[in-house]
C-alpha angles and dihedrals in degrees: 000000000000113000121213122241092250093055090050089051091049089053093049089054091045087054093053091050090045093050093051100246088114111038135195106283095026121127116236114240109257122278090258094050092046090049091052094044093047094031100234136112121281088243092059089048089051091052093049091048087053094053091051090046090053087052091054093244097115133022122223115202128178111243091013135082118264110256138199106246101169134033091197101109091159123230091337116154126184095191130000097318139026108285099252096047092088089062090076091074129081116263090237089057093048092047092051091047092051090048090050102039108023094050089055091047096051092044088058091043089057090058095045108033114126130214094255090057093045087053089052093050087051092054088046088057089052091051094046090051088052091051096059095129101040120069094189094055091045093053093049089055091042091055090054091046097052095041089050088057095044092051091052091068087080095231113101094193093056091043092055092043094056089040089062090049090051088061095062116135095340093169086065093043087058090058094043096056090049091068119101111279096003097110088045090054092046091047092051088049091054094047088055091048094049090049091056092044090053089053093048087234110151092184097058093041091053091050095048090046092048092054086048095051094047093051090048092049092046095049093045091053090049091054090048093050089052086063108257150335098293123165126341116238133193118278141205123277118252122218120271120274115240096252127055122248105283128248112250111280130191128219097039101102114115131191 
């Protein structure tokens, strides 16, 4: 059964809540910022928000920010398993799995990626640059960025598997990207990844992804050693992506 764009957006926001990036009491980014991060129209975002509000997951109040009021998103899964199931594994096991599986997936993505997906990634870089001071906005765009690359490998099972690995300890990732310079470094990693993908160069894409994954693992361990995710602080501003923030487009929502 074909699903509407607003239903797909509702699932994307639900996944962010289920993974712990957005938590109960958090305000959602504005419609405009969510539209840029997910790369859909504001009207589509509004429809997705209405679906989640009807399910009692978020609360929409006139004159106030829309907030998360429940983390109970039901049996939702973004990949092969519910988002937090991967947290049951040791970080070293997840790191090794990402190095083994994810690098193979992105190498194949480098061979197969098409121009529409490259344009989507360029737009994601612009959205991430604009999200410099907001770790939640950045992580929403980061999720779209990674998942678009995974899907480009052409194997949906592998794409879903590495998507599950990506969701590991997202509460800690939220804190990690709030540290000074963290978003800048991730943005620079992403620029290098896209440059390799544009050249259809598996070797450079794997090298850029490997650096990125090692840094993600190291910063996540550092936050875990500090004792927990804690509060989110302002962060530094990354350099601008080469392309401007895109005009709203339709038809680019992907499940």
